[in-house]
C-alpha positions in Angstrom: -7.0 -7.6 4.9 -7.1 -9.3 8.3 -5.7 -6.3 10.2 -8.1 -4.0 8.4 -11.1 -6.2 9.3 -10.1 -6.4 13.0 -9.5 -2.6 13.3 -12.9 -1.9 11.8 -14.5 -4.3 14.2 -12.7 -2.7 17.2 -14.1 0.6 16.1 -17.7 -0.8 16.3 -17.3 -1.8 20.0 -18.0 0.5 23.0 -15.3 2.7 24.5 -14.4 0.4 27.3 -14.0 -2.6 24.9 -11.7 -0.5 22.7 -9.5 0.3 25.6 -9.1 -3.4 26.3 -7.8 -3.8 22.8 -5.5 -0.7 22.9 -2.6 -2.7 21.4 -4.6 -3.2 18.2 -2.8 -0.4 16.3 -0.3 -0.4 13.4 0.2 -3.3 11.0 2.1 -5.8 13.2 -1.1 -7.6 14.1 0.8 -10.7 15.3 1.9 -8.6 18.4 -1.7 -7.6 19.2 -3.3 -8.9 22.4 -5.2 -12.2 21.9 -3.7 -12.9 18.5 -1.3 -15.6 17.4 0.0 -16.1 13.9 1.4 -18.9 11.8 4.8 -18.8 10.2 3.4 -16.9 7.2 2.0 -14.1 9.4 -1.6 -15.1 9.1 -3.8 -15.3 12.2 -4.4 -18.8 13.4 -5.8 -18.0 16.8 -8.0 -15.2 18.2 -8.2 -15.7 22.0 -10.2 -12.9 23.7 -12.2 -14.4 26.6 -13.1 -12.4 29.7 -12.3 -9.0 28.0 -15.7 -7.4 28.6 -16.1 -6.8 24.9 -19.5 -5.3 24.1 -20.9 -5.1 20.6 -21.7 -7.3 17.5 -19.8 -10.0 15.8 -18.7 -8.5 12.5 -19.5 -10.1 9.1 -15.8 -9.5 8.3 -15.0 -12.4 10.5 -15.2 -14.5 7.4 -11.9 -12.9 6.2 -9.9 -14.8 8.8 -9.6 -17.7 6.4 -6.7 -19.5 8.1 -7.8 -19.3 11.7 -7.9 -22.5 13.8 -9.0 -21.3 17.2 -11.6 -18.6 18.0 -12.4 -17.9 21.6 -14.8 -15.1 22.6 -16.4 -16.7 25.7 -17.5 -14.7 28.7 -17.9 -11.3 27.1 -20.9 -9.1 26.4 -21.2 -9.6 22.6 -24.7 -9.1 21.2 -26.6 -9.7 18.0 -26.6 -12.8 15.8 -23.7 -14.9 14.6 -23.2 -13.9 11.0 -23.5 -16.5 8.2 -20.0 -15.6 7.2 -18.8 -17.8 10.1 -19.2 -20.7 7.6 -16.3 -19.4 5.6 -13.8 -20.5 8.3 -13.2 -23.9 6.9 -10.0 -24.5 8.9 -11.6 -23.7 12.2 -11.1 -26.4 14.9 -12.3 -24.8 18.1 -15.1 -22.1 18.4 -16.4 -20.6 21.6 -19.1 -17.8 21.8 -20.3 -19.1 25.2 -21.6 -16.8 28.0 -22.4 -13.8 25.9 -25.7 -12.1 25.0 -26.0 -13.4 21.4 -29.5 -13.8 19.9 -31.1 -15.1 16.7 -30.8 -18.5 15.2 -27.7 -20.6 15.1 -26.6 -20.1 11.4 -27.1 -22.9 9.0 -23.6 -22.1 7.7 -22.1 -23.4 10.9 -22.4 -26.9 9.3 -19.6 -25.9 6.8 -17.0 -26.0 9.6 -16.0 -29.6 8.8 -12.7 -29.4 10.7 -14.5 -28.3 14.0 -13.7 -30.5 17.0 -15.2 -28.3 19.8 -18.2 -25.9 19.6 -19.3 -23.9 22.7 -22.5 -21.8 22.3 -24.0 -22.2 25.8 -25.4 -19.4 28.0 -26.7 -17.1 25.3 -30.2 -16.3 24.0 -30.2 -18.2 20.7 -33.7 -19.0 19.4 -35.2 -21.1 16.7 -34.4 -24.8 16.1 -31.0 -26.6 16.1 -29.9 -26.4 12.4 -29.9 -29.8 10.6 -26.6 -28.9 9.1 -25.0 -29.5 12.5 -25.0 -33.2 11.4 -22.2 -32.3 9.0 -19.7 -31.7 11.9 -18.3 -35.2 11.6 -15.2 -34.4 13.6 -16.9 -32.6 16.6 -16.0 -34.1 20.0 -17.6 -31.5 22.2 -20.9 -29.7 21.5 -22.4 -27.3 24.1 -25.8 -25.7 23.1 -27.3 -25.6 26.6 -28.9 -22.7 28.4 -30.4 -20.9 25.4 -33.9 -20.5 24.1 -33.7 -23.1 21.4 -37.0 -24.7 20.4 -38.4 -27.4 18.3 -37.3 -31.1 18.1 -33.7 -32.3 18.3 -32.8 -33.0 14.7 -32.2 -36.6 13.7 -29.0 -35.4 12.1 -27.4 -35.2 15.6 -27.2 -39.0 15.3 -24.6 -38.5 12.5 -22.1 -37.1 15.0 -20.3 -40.4 15.5 -17.2 -38.8 17.1 -19.1 -36.7 19.7 -18.1 -37.4 23.4 -19.9 -34.6 25.2 -23.3 -33.2 24.2 -25.2 -30.6 26.3 -28.7 -29.5 25.1 -30.3 -28.8 28.5 -32.0 -25.6 29.7 -33.7 -24.9 26.4 -37.3 -25.2 25.1 -36.8 -28.3 23.0 -39.8 -30.4 22.2 -40.6 -33.9 21.0 -40.7 -37.3 22.6 -38.3 -39.4 24.5 -38.9 -43.0 25.6 -39.5 -42.2 29.3 -42.8 -42.9 30.9 -44.1 -42.2 34.4 -42.7 -39.7 36.9 -39.2 -39.3 38.2 -38.6 -40.3 41.9 -38.7 -37.3 44.2 -35.3 -38.3 45.7 -33.5 -38.9 42.4 -31.4 -35.8 42.9 -31.0 -36.1 46.7 -27.9 -38.2 46.8 -26.4 -39.1 50.2 -23.4 -40.8 51.6 -19.8 -39.9 50.8 -17.8 -39.2 47.7 -15.8 -42.3 46.9 -12.0 -42.0 46.3 -12.5 -43.9 43.0 -13.6 -40.6 41.3 -9.9 -39.5 41.7 -8.9 -42.4 39.5 -10.6 -40.8 36.4 -7.7 -38.9 34.9 -9.7 -37.6 31.9 -12.6 -36.2 34.0 -13.2 -32.5 33.1 -16.5 -31.8 34.9 -17.7 -33.0 38.3 -21.0 -31.6 39.5 -22.8 -33.1 42.6 -24.3 -30.0 43.9 -27.5 -29.6 46.0 -27.6 -33.0 47.6 -27.0 -34.5 51.0 -23.5 -35.7 50.5 -21.3 -35.8 53.6 -17.8 -36.7 54.7 -14.6 -35.2 53.3 -13.5 -34.5 49.8 -11.2 -37.4 48.8 -7.5 -36.2 48.7 -6.9 -37.5 45.2 -9.8 -35.4 43.9 -7.5 -32.4 44.4 -5.0 -33.9 41.9 -7.2 -34.3 38.9 -5.1 -32.3 36.4 -7.7 -32.1 33.6 -10.7 -31.0 35.8 -12.2 -27.8 34.6 -15.3 -27.6 36.8 -15.7 -28.9 40.3 -19.1 -28.2 41.8 -19.8 -29.8 45.2 -21.9 -26.9 46.5 -24.9 -27.2 48.8 -24.0 -30.4 50.6 -22.8 -31.4 54.0 -19.1 -31.8 53.3 -16.6 -31.4 56.1 -12.8 -31.4 56.3 -10.3 -29.1 54.7 -9.4 -27.7 51.3 -6.0 -29.4 50.7 -2.9 -27.6 49.4 -2.7 -30.3 46.7 -5.3 -28.2 44.9 -2.3 -26.7 43.1 -2.6 -29.6 40.7 -5.9 -28.3 39.3 -4.2 -26.0 36.9 -7.0 -26.2 34.3 -9.8 -25.5 36.7 -12.2 -22.7 35.7 -15.0 -23.2 38.3 -14.6 -24.1 41.9 -17.9 -24.1 43.7 -17.9 -25.4 47.2 -20.4 -23.0 48.8 -23.0 -24.1 51.4 -21.0 -26.9 53.1 -19.2 -27.2 56.4 -15.6 -27.0 55.3 -13.1 -25.8 57.8 -9.4 -24.8 58.0 -7.6 -22.3 55.8 -7.7 -21.4 52.2 -4.3 -22.7 51.1 -1.9 -20.3 49.4 -1.7 -22.8 46.5 -5.0 -21.3 45.3 -2.7 -18.9 43.5 -1.6 -21.7 41.2 -5.1 -21.8 39.6 -4.4 -19.1 37.1 -7.2 -20.0 34.7 -9.8 -19.9 37.5 -12.6 -17.4 36.9 -15.3 -18.4 39.4 -14.4 -19.1 43.1 -17.3 -19.6 45.5 -16.5 -20.8 49.0 -19.3 -18.9 50.8 -21.2 -20.3 53.8 -18.6 -22.6 55.3 -16.4 -22.5 58.4 -13.1 -21.5 56.7 -10.8 -19.4 58.9 -7.3 -17.8 59.0 -5.9 -15.3 56.6 -7.0 -14.6 53.1 -4.0 -15.7 51.1 -2.3 -12.9 49.1 -1.7 -15.5 46.4 -5.3 -15.2 45.4 -4.1 -12.1 43.5 -2.3 -14.5 41.1 -5.7 -15.8 39.7 -5.6 -13.1 37.0 -8.7 -14.4 35.2 -10.9 -14.4 38.2 -14.3 -12.8 37.6 -16.4 -14.0 40.5 -15.1 -14.2 44.1 -17.4 -15.1 47.0 -15.8 -15.9 50.4 -18.7 -14.5 52.5 -20.2 -16.2 55.6 -16.9 -17.7 56.8 -14.5 -16.9 59.7 -11.6 -15.2 57.9 -9.8 -12.9 60.3 -7.0 -11.2 58.3 -6.8 -7.9 56.4 -8.0 -7.8 52.8 -5.0 -8.6 50.6 -4.1 -5.6 48.5 -3.2 -7.9 45.6 -6.9 -8.5 45.0 -6.7 -5.1 43.5 -4.7 -6.6 40.6 -7.6 -8.9 39.5 -8.4 -6.8 36.4 -11.3 -9.1 35.2 -13.1 -9.2 38.6 -16.8 -8.4 38.3 -18.1 -9.5 41.7 -16.4 -9.4 45.1 -18.2 -10.7 48.2 -16.3 -10.8 51.5 -19.2 -10.1 53.8 -20.0 -11.8 57.1 -16.4 -12.6 58.2 -14.1 -11.1 60.8 -11.9 -9.2 58.4 -10.0 -6.2 59.9 -7.8 -3.3 58.9 -8.5 -0.7 56.2 -10.1 -1.2 52.8 -7.1 -1.4 50.4 -6.9 1.5 48.0 -5.9 -1.0 45.3 -9.5 -2.2 45.2 -10.2 1.0 43.3 -8.1 -0.4 40.5 -10.7 -3.0 39.5 -12.1 -1.6 36.3 -14.6 -4.4 35.7 -16.0 -4.6 39.2 -19.9 -4.3 39.3 -20.7 -5.7 42.8 -18.8 -5.1 46.0 -20.0 -6.4 49.4 -17.7 -5.9 52.4 -20.4 -5.7 55.0 -20.5 -7.3 58.5 -16.7 -7.3 59.2 -14.5 -5.2 61.4 -13.0 -2.9 58.8 -12.0 0.6 59.9 -10.7 3.8 58.4 -12.2 5.6 55.4 -13.4 4.4 52.0 -10.5 4.9 49.6 -10.7 7.9 47.4 -9.7 5.7 44.5 -13.3 4.3 44.6 -14.6 7.6 43.4 -12.6 8.0 40.2 -11.7 4.5 39.0 -14.7 2.2 39.7 -16.9 3.5 36.9 -18.7 0.2 36.4 -19.7 -0.3 40.1 -23.4 -0.7 40.5 -24.0 -2.4 43.8 -22.1 -1.7 47.0 -22.6 -2.6 50.7 -20.1 -1.7 53.4 -22.5 -1.7 56.3 -21.8 -3.1 59.8 -18.1 -2.0 59.9 -16.3 0.8 61.7 -15.8 3.0 58.7 -15.8 6.8 58.8 -15.1 9.7 56.6 -16.7 10.9 53.3 -18.7 8.6 51.0 -17.2 8.6 47.5 -19.1 10.5 44.9 -19.7 7.3 42.9 -23.1 6.4 41.4 -23.2 3.1 43.3 -22.5 4.8 46.6 -24.9 7.7 45.9 -27.8 5.3 45.1 -27.1 2.8 47.9 -29.7 2.4 50.6 -28.8 4.1 53.9 -28.9 0.6 55.5 -25.9 -0.2 53.3 -23.9 2.2 55.5 -25.6 1.2 58.7 -23.6 0.6 61.9 -20.5 2.4 60.8 -18.2 4.3 63.2 -19.8 7.0 65.4 -17.5 9.5 63.7 -19.8 8.5 60.8 -19.5 8.3 57.1 -20.8 11.5 55.5 -21.8 12.9 52.2 -20.0 15.9 50.9 -21.5 19.1 52.3 -24.3 20.5 50.1 -24.6 24.2 49.4 -28.1 24.1 50.7 -28.2 22.2 53.9 -31.9 21.5 53.6 -31.8 20.3 50.0 -30.8 16.7 50.6 -33.7 14.5 49.6 -32.0 11.1 50.2 -33.8 8.6 52.4 -36.7 11.0 53.0 -40.4 10.7 53.3 -42.5 13.6 52.0 -45.8 14.3 53.9 -48.1 16.1 51.5 -50.9 18.3 53.0 -52.2 19.0 49.5 -55.5 17.7 48.2 -54.5 14.4 46.5 -56.0 13.7 43.1 -53.7 10.9 42.2 -51.6 13.0 39.8 -48.4 15.1 40.0 -48.4 15.3 43.8 -44.7 15.4 44.1 -44.3 18.0 41.4 -46.8 20.2 43.2 -44.9 19.9 46.5 -41.6 20.8 44.8 -43.3 23.9 43.2 -44.9 25.3 46.3 -41.8 24.8 48.5 -39.5 26.3 45.8 -37.7 23.0 45.6 -37.4 22.8 49.4 -35.5 26.0 49.5 -34.1 27.0 52.9 -36.0 30.3 52.5 -39.2 28.3 52.9 -37.9 26.4 56.0 -39.8 27.4 59.2 -38.7 24.7 61.6 -36.3 21.7 61.9 -36.2 18.6 64.1 -34.2 15.5 64.6 -36.0 13.7 61.8 -38.0 16.4 60.0 -37.9 19.7 58.3 -41.0 21.9 58.0 -41.6 24.2 55.0 -44.0 27.0 54.5 -45.9 26.6 51.2 -48.5 28.8 49.4 -51.0 26.9 47.2 -52.3 28.3 44.0 -55.5 29.2 45.8 -53.5 31.5 48.1 -53.9 29.1 51.1 -50.8 29.0 53.3 -50.0 25.4 54.5 -47.0 23.5 56.0 -45.2 20.6 54.5 -43.2 18.3 56.7 -40.4 16.3 55.2 -39.1 13.3 57.2 -35.5 12.0 56.9 -33.2 9.7 58.7 -31.0 11.7 61.1 -27.4 12.1 60.2 -26.4 13.3 63.7 -23.7 11.5 65.6 -24.8 8.8 67.9 -26.2 5.3 67.8 -27.4 4.8 64.2 -29.8 2.0 65.1 -31.5 4.3 67.7 -31.7 7.0 65.0 -33.4 4.7 62.6 -35.8 3.4 65.3 -36.7 7.0 66.2 -37.3 7.8 62.6 -39.6 4.9 62.3 -41.4 5.9 65.5 -42.2 9.3 64.1 -43.5 7.8 60.9 -45.8 5.5 62.9 -47.0 8.4 65.0 -47.9 10.4 61.9 -49.8 7.6 60.3 -52.1 7.4 63.4 -52.5 11.1 64.3 -55.9 12.7 63.7 -56.3 16.4 63.8 -58.5 18.8 61.8 -55.4 20.8 60.8 -53.3 17.8 59.8 -54.0 15.8 56.6 -53.3 12.1 56.8 -50.0 10.6 55.6 -50.3 9.9 51.9 -47.2 7.7 51.5 -43.6 7.7 50.7 -41.9 9.7 48.0 -40.2 7.6 45.4 -42.9 5.4 44.1 -46.1 6.0 42.2 -47.4 2.9 40.4 -46.1 3.2 36.8 -49.3 1.9 35.3 -51.3 4.5 37.2 -49.0 7.3 36.0 -49.5 6.3 32.4 -53.1 5.2 32.2 -54.7 7.2 35.1 -56.9 4.2 35.5 -57.4 2.0 38.5 -58.5 -1.6 38.0 -57.7 -5.1 39.2 -54.7 -5.5 36.9 -53.1 -2.3 38.4 -53.1 -4.1 41.8 -51.5 -7.2 40.2 -48.7 -5.0 38.7 -48.2 -3.2 42.0 -48.0 -6.5 43.8 -45.2 -7.5 41.5 -43.3 -4.3 42.2 -43.8 -4.5 45.9 -42.7 -8.2 46.0 -39.5 -7.4 44.1 -38.8 -4.4 46.4 -39.0 -6.8 49.4 -36.7 -9.3 47.8 -34.2 -6.7 46.7 -34.2 -4.5 49.8 -34.7 -1.4 47.7 -36.9 -0.1 44.9 -36.7 -2.4 41.9 -37.0 0.3 39.2 -33.6 -0.4 37.6 -34.4 -4.1 37.5 -37.8 -3.6 35.9 -36.6 -1.2 33.3 -33.7 -3.4 32.3 -35.6 -6.7 32.1 -38.9 -5.5 30.6 -37.8 -2.5 28.5 -38.5 -4.3 25.2 -42.0 -5.3 26.2 -43.3 -3.0 28.8 -44.8 0.4 27.7 -43.8 1.7 31.1 -40.1 1.0 30.7 -37.5 3.5 29.6 -35.7 2.6 26.4 -32.7 4.6 27.5 -32.0 2.5 30.5 -28.3 1.8 30.9 -28.5 -0.5 33.8 -26.1 -3.5 33.6 -28.8 -5.9 34.8 -29.7 -8.4 32.1 -31.5 -11.6 31.7 -28.2 -13.4 32.3 -27.7 -11.6 35.7 -27.7 -14.2 38.5 -30.7 -14.1 40.9 -28.3 -14.0 43.9 -26.8 -10.8 42.6 -30.0 -8.8 42.8 -31.4 -10.1 46.1 -31.0 -8.1 49.3 -27.3 -8.6 50.2 -27.9 -7.8 53.9 -29.6 -11.2 54.2 -28.0 -14.6 54.3 -28.3 -16.4 51.0 -31.0 -19.1 51.0 -28.8 -22.1 50.7 -31.4 -24.5 52.2 -33.2 -26.1 49.3 -36.6 -25.5 50.8 -36.0 -21.8 51.2 -34.3 -21.4 47.9 -37.3 -22.9 46.1 -39.6 -20.4 47.8 -37.3 -17.5 46.8 -37.2 -18.6 43.2 -41.0 -19.2 43.0 -41.7 -15.8 44.6 -39.5 -13.9 42.2 -41.0 -15.9 39.3 -44.5 -14.8 40.4 -43.4 -11.2 40.7 -42.1 -11.3 37.2 -45.4 -12.7 36.0 -47.2 -9.8 37.6 -45.1 -7.4 35.5 -46.1 -8.9 32.2 -47.0 -6.1 29.8 -50.0 -8.0 28.5 -52.7 -7.9 31.3 -54.3 -11.1 29.9 -51.0 -12.9 30.7 -50.8 -11.7 34.3 -52.0 -14.1 37.1 -55.0 -13.2 39.2 -54.5 -12.8 42.9 -56.3 -16.1 43.4 -53.7 -17.7 41.2 -50.9 -16.0 43.2 -52.4 -17.1 46.5 -52.6 -20.7 45.3 -49.1 -20.7 43.9 -47.6 -19.4 47.2 -49.4 -22.1 49.1 -48.2 -24.9 46.7 -45.1 -27.0 47.3 -42.8 -26.3 44.4 -40.7 -29.0 42.7 -36.9 -29.1 43.3 -34.8 -26.6 41.5 -33.5 -27.7 38.1 -30.1 -26.2 38.9 -28.2 -24.8 42.0 -29.7 -21.6 43.4 -26.4 -19.8 42.8 -26.6 -20.5 39.1 -30.2 -19.4 38.4 -30.4 -16.4 36.0 -33.2 -13.8 36.0 -34.1 -14.7 32.4 -35.0 -18.2 33.4 -37.7 -16.9 35.7 -39.5 -14.8 33.1 -42.2 -16.4 31.1 -41.6 -16.3 27.3 
């Protein structure tokens, strides 16, 4: 019965998830990946974190009657937790953290009387905390933070006499506490040095002192705290080196030291941290080689070593990190070729190798294996050769390939050399009535067919077009030059021609109407112009500035359930759990200064408010102006941890 239930659940998952469970065949379920059995052959542990599993939790989970441990954290599971979870009376540890689960926490969870640890954080659970949670008399650790829970904290929480760790933060809980007055402004601006006495706390599992003004070196004995699972000292003024004694942190899951002044090398002992899945050392002064041992961190999902001084080649063993989703190595002095093994990263979504000294071509393995790649930036290197025919490369801004070798990266040759519309500006000479302008241009130029071409220049192609009235006109299409030579000069020349055309006045030349690629969605659907259209457009434009490219994918992904302009068929991987840092313009230095970070967060928050599907809920321009001029309060969490969903009004 257990094997049948699991095989049925596997079939309900998407194709990639099923491939990660390829061993789930036959009747010998005790040999299947993630499964451990007791002496009688019944499942007592289902351990499947970081597998990229996408789909619902099955009701048949209640059939695993003898299970003790259930770990599904850091996947892409969706839907509610079924009430059948309450049938697992022997369950001791349960983790559904960091998924996309919704709905209420089931009342039946109170039936799990043997439970000692419950992790449900970083999902989208709604409703109130069930009163039945007070029945979990043996629970030691309870994480319900970073959800959308509402209502008061139930009094039954007070019945949890054994609880040692309780997290309820980052929700919408209501009710009274006994605090009065305001919190001091500097309560979260700690200064001074980290005392060595912290290293004398052998049972410490989480240490988070981020976004303060702490200085000095990290105490040596802090690197020997064997039970530490999360070390977050980011966004401070720490100096000194990362010590080789870090090998003792064998249980560490998160190491966040970004935004400090650490120097020296990254010790090879980093490879001893085999449970590590988030490593962020960005914006420091680290130097030397990237240790090949980093390839031993097999559970690593997020790796950011950008804005340092690393000088080596990229270790090919990074290509063995099968769970890696984000790889940032930009703004270093890395040299050599891009290892072809990076094409073996099946889960990789974001790749940034910009601002280094890499040379050679982009490996062909990127074209065929990296199906999940959505964001790529290899600009400011010395790369040449063809650009892989991969969705992320095809849709990247031309600035993401800027300053490459003069031999230049190139797209595969098109059959029609005038048919490439990437990075182009269309100059319409048609009468503009606000509707279907681009479609009209396509029709009268026969889809920019070379037969209609009458002239070409460094940054433009001119086409002959015949209107329905019989009038013969010319259409000029501007594009960034792909000729060899200094690419910055090409871009500047391109901009110069655009500026000239915006100012030119001649009776035979119609003014520049705008850039192809954006027509306000609300205008396209309503054909009405009013104040709220301007508000929506302001939100779109603001996001385009923050992203460095058109935000259409982001808007469709985040607002598809509420916006009439969104496409219900969007398959973009951007979700409300996506980190804000992952969608900002990667060509710019991350805003690690607290003052700047607050401004970035507030600006994106305002932009999201402008995109609200309900016009009555959108701010006015007066509100926006006032908000931009207001000093915003300190961030409630480190900038690098802020998710998009936290910036969208409910």
